C-alpha positions as CSV (number, residue, x, y, z in Angstrom):
1,M,106.2,97.6,109.3
2,S,103.4,97.0,112.4
3,E,102.7,93.3,113.5
4,L,99.1,93.4,112.1
5,V,100.7,93.8,108.6
6,K,103.6,91.7,109.3
7,L,100.0,89.2,110.3
8,I,98.6,89.7,107.7
9,Q,101.1,89.2,105.4
10,E,102.3,85.8,106.7
11,A,98.4,84.7,107.0
12,G,98.7,85.1,102.8
13,V,94.9,87.8,103.5
14,V,93.9,89.2,99.8
15,G,91.0,90.9,98.6
16,A,87.8,88.4,98.8
17,G,85.8,90.6,96.9
18,G,87.4,91.8,93.5
19,A,91.1,91.0,91.8
20,G,92.7,90.0,95.2
21,F,94.8,92.7,96.1
22,P,97.1,91.8,99.0
23,T,95.9,93.3,102.1
24,H,98.8,93.8,103.9
25,V,99.8,96.6,101.3
26,K,96.5,98.4,101.9
27,A,96.6,97.9,105.8
28,G,100.7,99.8,105.4
29,S,98.5,103.1,104.1
30,R,97.1,105.6,106.1
31,V,93.5,107.2,105.0
32,Q,90.9,109.2,107.1
33,I,87.9,106.5,105.9
34,F,87.9,102.2,106.1
35,L,84.9,100.9,104.7
36,A,83.9,97.6,104.9
37,N,82.1,96.5,101.9
38,G,79.2,94.3,102.8
39,A,77.1,95.4,99.4
40,E,77.0,92.0,97.2
41,C,74.9,93.6,94.2
42,E,75.8,91.0,92.5
43,P,72.5,88.9,91.6
44,L,72.1,85.1,93.0
45,L,75.2,85.8,95.5
46,Y,74.6,85.7,99.2
47,T,78.2,84.8,100.5
48,D,78.8,88.5,102.0
49,Q,75.3,88.0,103.8
50,Y,75.9,85.1,105.4
51,M,79.4,86.1,106.6
52,M,78.1,89.3,108.1
53,R,75.2,87.6,109.4
54,V,77.3,84.8,111.4
55,Y,80.3,86.6,111.9
56,A,79.7,89.9,112.5
57,R,81.8,90.1,116.0
58,E,84.7,89.1,113.1
59,I,83.6,91.1,110.9
60,L,83.6,94.2,112.6
61,A,87.0,93.6,114.5
62,G,89.0,93.2,111.5
63,L,87.6,96.5,110.6
64,K,88.5,98.2,113.7
65,L,92.2,96.8,113.3
66,M,92.1,98.0,109.6
67,M,91.2,101.6,111.0
68,N,93.9,101.3,113.7
69,A,96.7,100.2,111.1
70,T,95.8,102.8,108.7
71,G,94.8,105.4,110.9
72,A,91.2,106.1,110.0
73,A,89.1,108.3,112.1
74,R,85.9,106.6,110.7
75,G,84.6,103.2,109.8
76,I,81.8,102.4,107.7
77,V,80.0,99.2,106.7
78,G,78.0,99.7,104.1
79,L,75.3,97.1,102.6
80,K,71.9,97.3,101.2
81,A,68.8,98.1,103.5
82,E,66.9,95.3,102.7
83,Y,69.1,92.7,104.4
84,H,67.0,93.0,107.7
85,D,68.4,89.9,109.4
86,V,72.0,90.6,108.8
87,L,71.2,94.4,110.0
88,E,69.8,92.7,113.0
89,A,73.5,90.9,113.9
90,L,75.4,94.1,113.0
91,E,73.9,96.9,114.6
92,P,74.6,95.9,117.9
93,E,77.9,95.0,117.3
94,A,78.8,98.3,115.7
95,A,77.1,99.7,118.9
96,K,80.2,98.7,120.7
97,Y,81.6,100.9,118.5
98,P,81.6,104.7,118.3
99,D,83.8,105.5,115.6
100,I,81.8,103.0,113.3
101,E,78.9,103.5,111.4
102,I,76.1,101.4,108.7
103,K,75.5,103.0,105.9
104,K,72.4,101.5,104.6
105,L,72.0,101.5,100.8
106,Q,69.6,100.9,97.9
107,S,69.2,97.5,96.6
108,V,71.0,98.8,92.7
109,Y,73.6,97.7,90.8
110,P,76.7,98.0,91.1
111,S,76.7,99.7,94.6
112,G,79.3,97.1,96.1
113,D,81.7,98.3,93.0
114,E,84.0,100.3,95.6
115,Q,84.3,103.7,93.6
116,S,80.3,103.6,94.1
117,L,80.3,102.8,97.5
118,V,83.0,105.4,98.1
119,Y,80.4,107.5,96.6
120,E,77.5,106.7,98.4
121,C,78.8,106.4,101.5
122,T,81.4,109.3,101.6
123,G,80.0,111.8,99.1
124,R,83.7,111.5,97.5
125,I,84.6,110.8,94.2
126,V,87.7,109.0,93.1
127,P,89.6,110.4,90.4
128,E,89.4,109.2,87.0
129,G,91.7,106.2,86.6
130,G,92.4,105.9,90.6
131,I,91.7,104.6,93.6
132,P,89.8,105.3,96.9
133,L,93.2,106.2,98.4
134,N,93.4,108.8,96.2
135,V,90.7,110.7,98.5
136,G,91.7,109.3,101.6
137,V,89.3,106.1,101.6
138,A,90.3,102.3,102.1
139,V,87.4,100.0,100.7
140,D,87.8,95.9,101.6
141,N,85.4,93.5,101.7
142,V,83.9,91.7,104.6
143,E,85.1,88.3,104.2
144,T,88.1,89.9,103.6
145,L,87.9,92.0,107.7
146,Y,87.2,88.4,108.5
147,N,90.2,86.7,107.3
148,V,92.5,89.6,109.1
149,Y,91.0,89.3,111.9
150,Q,91.8,85.8,112.1
151,A,95.0,86.5,110.9
152,S,95.8,88.6,114.1
153,R,95.4,85.4,115.9
154,G,97.9,83.9,113.9
155,V,94.9,82.0,111.7
156,S,96.4,81.8,108.3
157,L,93.9,81.8,105.1
158,T,92.8,78.4,104.0
159,M,88.7,78.9,103.7
160,R,86.7,80.6,101.3
161,T,83.1,81.1,101.3
162,V,81.1,80.7,98.3
163,T,77.4,80.6,97.0
164,M,76.6,77.1,95.0
165,N,73.4,78.0,92.4
166,G,72.1,77.3,89.3
167,E,71.8,73.6,88.6
168,V,72.8,71.9,91.6
169,R,70.2,70.6,93.7
170,R,71.4,71.9,96.9
171,P,71.9,75.9,95.9
172,G,73.6,77.2,99.2
173,V,76.1,79.0,101.1
174,Y,79.3,76.7,101.4
175,R,82.4,77.0,103.6
176,F,85.2,75.1,101.0
177,P,88.9,74.5,101.5
178,V,90.9,76.9,99.1
179,G,91.8,74.3,96.1
180,T,88.5,72.6,95.9
181,S,87.7,71.5,93.0
182,Y,84.7,72.7,91.4
183,T,84.0,68.7,91.1
184,D,83.8,69.0,94.8
185,A,82.4,71.9,95.1
186,V,78.7,70.4,92.9
187,A,79.1,67.4,94.9
188,A,78.9,69.5,98.1
189,A,75.9,71.2,96.7
190,G,73.8,68.0,96.3
191,G,75.4,67.3,92.6
192,S,73.7,68.1,89.2
193,D,71.4,66.6,86.8
194,L,73.7,68.1,83.8
195,P,76.6,66.0,82.6
196,A,79.9,67.4,83.5
197,D,80.5,67.9,79.4
198,Q,77.4,70.2,79.1
199,M,77.8,72.9,82.4
200,A,79.2,75.9,81.9
201,V,80.5,77.5,85.8
202,V,80.2,81.2,86.1
203,D,82.7,82.0,88.8
204,G,81.7,85.2,90.6
205,G,78.5,86.5,90.0
206,P,76.3,87.1,87.1
207,M,77.3,90.1,86.2
208,M,80.9,90.4,85.9
209,G,82.2,86.4,86.9
210,A,84.1,84.5,84.3
211,V,82.5,81.8,81.9
212,R,84.8,78.5,82.6
213,F,83.4,75.4,80.8
214,G,83.1,71.8,82.8
215,L,84.3,71.1,85.9
216,G,88.2,71.1,85.6
217,H,88.8,74.0,87.5
218,F,89.3,75.2,91.3
219,I,88.8,77.6,94.2
220,K,90.4,80.3,94.5
221,K,90.8,82.8,97.4
222,T,88.8,85.6,95.1
223,T,85.9,82.9,94.6
224,G,82.8,84.3,96.2
225,G,80.3,82.2,93.9
226,L,79.8,79.7,91.1
227,I,76.3,79.5,89.2
228,V,76.4,76.1,87.2
229,L,74.5,76.4,83.7
230,P,74.0,74.2,80.6
231,K,76.6,75.5,78.2
232,D,74.1,76.1,75.8
233,H,71.9,77.9,78.0
234,G,71.6,81.7,76.0
235,Y,73.3,83.5,78.7
236,I,76.1,81.4,78.4
237,L,76.4,81.9,74.2
238,R,76.2,85.9,74.8
239,R,79.3,86.2,77.3
240,T,81.1,83.9,75.4
241,M,80.6,85.0,71.3
242,P,83.6,85.3,69.8
243,K,85.5,88.4,69.4
244,S,85.7,88.3,65.9
245,R,81.8,88.4,66.1
246,E,81.6,90.9,68.6
247,T,83.4,93.3,66.6
248,L,81.6,92.6,63.8
249,I,78.7,92.8,65.4
250,T,79.0,96.5,66.8
251,V,80.7,98.2,63.4
252,S,77.1,97.0,61.8
253,A,74.5,97.2,64.4
254,C,75.1,100.1,67.2
255,C,72.5,102.5,66.6
256,Q,74.4,105.0,68.6
257,C,71.4,105.5,71.0
258,R,73.6,106.3,74.3
259,A,71.6,104.1,76.5
260,C,75.4,102.4,77.3
261,T,76.6,106.1,78.5
262,D,73.4,106.7,80.2
263,L,73.5,104.2,82.8
264,C,77.0,103.7,83.1
265,P,78.2,104.2,86.5
266,R,81.8,105.6,85.8
267,Y,79.9,108.4,83.5
268,L,77.3,109.0,86.0
269,L,80.4,109.3,88.8
270,G,81.6,112.4,86.5
271,H,84.0,110.5,84.2
272,D,84.7,111.2,80.9
273,L,83.4,107.8,79.9
274,E,80.7,107.8,77.1
275,P,80.6,104.2,75.5
276,H,78.5,105.3,72.8
277,K,81.4,107.2,71.3
278,V,83.9,104.5,71.9
279,M,81.5,102.5,70.2
280,R,81.3,105.1,67.0
281,A,85.1,104.9,67.0
282,I,84.9,101.6,66.2
283,Q,82.3,102.1,64.1
284,N,84.8,104.6,62.2
285,R,87.8,102.6,62.4
286,M,89.9,104.9,64.1
287,E,93.2,103.5,64.4
288,L,95.4,106.0,66.3
289,P,94.6,106.2,70.0
290,P,92.3,109.9,70.5
291,S,90.5,110.4,73.4
292,Q,87.3,108.3,72.3
293,I,89.6,105.5,72.1
294,T,91.9,105.8,75.1
295,Q,88.5,106.0,77.2
296,A,88.0,102.8,77.2
297,W,90.7,102.3,80.4
298,L,87.9,103.9,82.8
299,C,85.2,101.3,82.3
300,C,85.2,99.2,85.2
301,L,83.6,96.2,83.0
302,C,80.5,95.8,85.2
303,G,78.4,95.0,82.8
304,V,75.5,97.4,82.5
305,C,75.6,98.3,79.1
306,E,75.7,94.8,77.9
307,T,73.3,92.8,80.1
308,V,71.0,96.2,80.7
309,A,71.1,99.5,78.9
310,C,71.8,98.3,74.6
311,P,68.6,97.5,73.3
312,L,70.1,95.1,70.7
313,Q,72.3,93.4,73.2
314,L,75.4,94.5,72.3
315,S,78.6,94.6,74.5
316,P,80.6,97.8,75.1
317,R,82.0,95.9,78.2
318,N,83.7,93.0,75.8
319,V,84.7,95.7,73.0
320,F,86.4,98.0,75.8
321,A,88.1,95.1,77.1
322,M,89.3,94.2,73.4
323,I,90.3,97.5,73.2
324,R,92.4,97.5,76.3
325,D,94.5,94.9,75.3
326,E,95.7,96.5,72.1
327,L,95.9,99.7,73.8
328,R,98.7,97.9,76.6
329,A,100.5,95.7,73.6
330,K,101.2,99.3,72.1
331,G,102.4,100.6,74.9
332,V,99.5,103.0,74.9
333,Q,98.8,104.6,79.2
334,N,95.5,105.5,80.4
335,P,96.1,109.5,79.9
336,H,92.2,110.1,81.9
337,H,93.4,111.4,85.6
338,R,90.6,113.9,85.9
339,Q,89.2,114.9,89.3
340,P,85.4,115.5,88.7
341,E,83.8,118.0,90.9
342,A,80.2,116.7,91.0
343,V,78.3,113.4,89.7
344,R,76.3,113.7,86.6
345,D,72.6,115.4,87.5
346,S,71.0,112.2,86.4
347,Y,73.1,110.3,89.2
348,E,70.0,109.9,91.5
349,Y,66.9,108.6,89.2
350,T,69.0,106.3,86.9
351,K,69.9,103.4,89.6
352,I,69.7,100.3,88.2
353,P,67.2,97.7,90.7
354,K,69.2,94.7,91.2
355,M,66.5,92.3,90.5
356,R,66.1,94.4,87.1
357,A,69.5,93.3,86.6
358,L,69.0,90.1,87.6
359,A,66.0,89.9,84.8
360,R,67.8,91.0,81.7
361,T,70.6,88.1,82.5
362,G,68.0,85.5,81.8
363,L,68.9,83.9,85.2
364,M,65.5,84.6,87.5
365,D,64.7,81.1,87.3
366,Y,67.4,80.9,90.0
367,Y,66.4,83.8,92.4
368,K,65.7,80.6,95.4
369,H,65.3,80.0,98.8
370,M,69.3,79.3,99.7
371,H,70.4,76.8,101.8
372,E,73.4,77.1,104.3
373,Q,76.0,74.7,105.3
374,E,79.0,75.9,106.9
375,L,80.7,72.2,106.7
376,P,80.4,70.3,103.7
377,F,81.9,66.7,103.3
378,P,85.3,66.6,103.5
379,I,87.6,67.6,100.7
380,R,90.0,65.0,100.4
381,K,92.4,66.6,97.5
382,V,93.2,70.5,96.4
383,S,95.1,71.9,94.0
384,L,96.6,75.7,95.1
385,A,97.2,78.0,92.3
386,L,100.1,79.9,92.9
387,Q,99.2,83.2,91.3
388,Q,95.2,84.0,93.3
389,H,96.0,87.7,93.6
390,V,97.2,90.9,92.2
391,G,101.5,90.9,91.9
392,A,103.8,88.2,91.2
393,P,103.3,84.0,91.6
394,A,103.9,82.7,95.0
395,V,107.0,80.5,95.2
396,P,106.5,76.9,96.4
397,V,108.8,76.2,99.7
398,V,107.1,72.5,99.7
399,A,108.2,69.3,97.0
400,T,106.4,66.4,96.0
401,G,106.3,64.1,99.1
402,D,106.0,66.3,101.4
403,R,103.6,66.0,104.7
404,V,101.9,69.4,105.2
405,N,98.9,70.6,107.9
406,A,96.4,72.9,107.1
407,G,97.7,76.5,107.5
408,Q,101.3,75.5,106.7
409,L,103.1,78.0,104.5
410,V,103.7,76.0,101.0
411,A,104.4,78.6,99.0
412,R,106.0,82.3,99.7
413,A,105.6,85.8,98.1
414,P,109.1,86.4,96.2
415,E,110.8,88.6,97.9
416,G,111.1,92.3,96.9
417,K,107.4,92.3,95.1
418,L,104.0,92.4,95.3
419,G,102.4,89.1,96.0
420,A,100.9,86.6,98.6
421,N,101.9,83.9,101.0
422,L,100.1,80.6,100.1
423,H,99.2,77.9,103.0
424,A,97.9,74.3,102.8
425,S,94.4,74.2,103.3
426,I,93.7,70.4,104.1
427,S,96.2,68.4,105.6
428,G,97.7,65.2,103.6
429,L,101.0,64.6,101.1
430,V,102.2,67.1,98.4
431,S,101.6,65.2,95.3
432,G,102.4,67.5,92.8
433,V,104.3,70.7,92.8
434,F,103.9,72.3,89.4
435,Q,105.1,75.3,87.4
436,D,101.6,77.0,88.3
437,H,100.1,75.0,91.2
438,I,100.7,72.8,94.2
439,E,98.5,69.2,94.8
440,I,97.8,68.2,97.8
441,E,96.0,65.0,98.5
442,G,94.1,64.2,102.5
């Protein structure tokens, strides 16, 4: 194990732009190309743009560290060509590294999806059910690379950059201690005119974020944005439709227009995923898992089918998520592992403009100038979830009543299992150690 891998593991660094895969594992792999994902294709989020503009030097240094660790001969930073202020910050720093280039992308959704990004930046197509490592590429979000740089200096991951948007008085980009409550995050953004019991919060972007009700939740290492909305907003009602009603509408209403297939990012990359056929299989009440049903394993849950494609506002994404749960319960594994030779002929002319995706969510009113504030008011209490990443939850190494300093280890990844360390994000007293989280009061 290299010194950098050890430092990243000790610092508890996980992917900041996805499911939170422990970064030390990726640093221990061997690849030909390492990609920095700064595409930020989710509408209403500005987190990665902020990080690249303010921390360009640290992010590129982190990218170079990961290139050295993995043996990558090339480094590529992928971001939108329209991010002019970001490019002004990045390009002078990138010029210092002859083996790092900047790839300017179109402003389309979902260019930040790592498989789409790999193709756009390298021309390589990730196989069905595969990951970029299968084609000699590794991908990290730009904030992850910032955290890698900090880990190389012995600094643990304790802070998270978050876009605060929606029904807050000061929408903008903030840096919060991991474990900050939604209540404190909203207060730092100037508060809201909505009563707490009338709020819904999208944790992430409007296309793929998770909808949560009220403010009784906490920022994790993977939280890139919080969008506060009225809980009776049409967007919220659609995203939280009961599964039984979702299935009933799908069975009765799908007209087999195939628009969901024609715009599906995985289909366009050459994968054998045709959402309209999966919907047809549901309509025909197929109980066995033929290929039309198991295609659901290939869905990346990007929401294009639901938000942009379907003229009847059906959600193949939600249906596929239900199918995968059922297949998993039956022990049915993904049988699709074909390597496409080329993208579909329609790939280039079916890309979805980012602003069109935003318009279709019904959230265009929240597209506005963003305030930037590096340090919000002091956070006096945090709740640190023991599982903020792919793998096993961390195991507490502190007890109630212990005093801790910011950056101190409070929970360790279990020995021999995939996981990530967890550190105190504020200094104070451990006020509780529970089955799934640790509370610290400053």
